[in-house]
C-alpha positions in Angstrom: -26.5 -11.1 45.0 -28.4 -8.7 47.3 -28.3 -4.9 46.9 -25.9 -4.3 49.7 -23.4 -6.8 48.3 -23.9 -5.5 44.8 -23.1 -1.9 45.9 -20.0 -3.2 47.7 -18.8 -5.1 44.7 -19.4 -2.0 42.5 -17.4 0.1 44.9 -14.6 -2.5 45.0 -14.6 -2.5 41.2 -14.2 1.3 41.2 -11.3 0.9 43.6 -9.7 -1.6 41.3 -10.1 0.8 38.3 -8.7 3.7 40.3 -5.8 1.6 41.4 -5.0 0.6 37.9 -5.3 4.2 36.7 -3.0 5.5 39.4 -0.4 2.8 38.6 -0.5 3.6 34.9 -0.2 7.3 35.4 1.4 7.9 38.9 2.2 11.6 38.1 -1.4 12.5 37.4 -2.2 15.2 40.0 -5.7 13.9 40.7 -4.9 10.2 40.9 -4.0 10.2 44.6 -7.3 11.9 45.6 -9.3 9.6 43.3 -7.6 6.5 44.7 -8.1 7.7 48.3 -11.8 8.5 47.7 -12.4 5.1 46.0 -10.6 3.3 48.9 -12.8 5.0 51.5 -16.0 4.3 49.6 -15.1 0.6 49.0 -14.1 0.1 52.6 -17.3 1.5 53.9 -19.5 -0.4 51.4 -17.6 -3.7 52.0 -17.8 -3.3 55.7 -21.6 -2.8 55.5 -21.8 -5.9 53.2 -19.6 -8.0 55.5 -17.0 -8.5 52.8 -14.0 -7.0 54.6 -11.4 -9.7 55.2 -12.9 -12.1 52.6 -10.3 -13.9 50.4 -9.2 -12.1 47.2 -10.4 -14.9 44.9 -13.9 -14.6 46.4 -14.0 -10.9 45.9 -12.8 -11.1 42.3 -15.4 -13.8 41.6 -18.1 -11.4 42.8 -16.6 -8.7 40.6 -16.6 -11.0 37.6 -20.2 -11.9 38.4 -21.3 -8.3 38.4 -18.9 -7.3 35.6 -18.4 -10.3 33.3 -15.9 -8.5 31.1 -13.6 -7.5 34.0 -10.1 -8.7 33.6 -7.4 -7.4 36.0 -4.7 -7.6 33.3 -6.8 -6.1 30.5 
């Protein structure tokens, strides 16, 4: 995995974590801003890496490659 793709995968992982945190505590006053910031960051990084529009299973495979312990239901 090249550095550009790795950074995009890491940004996408941060977005996944922010999404989970917002879903688990929707009334947290900072969750909306955190989620928005993570989405903007991930979108920019993924666009740079050419990952926007890639199938979900492919993106999750990249996340698991970079973060072997990642489990979306954990």
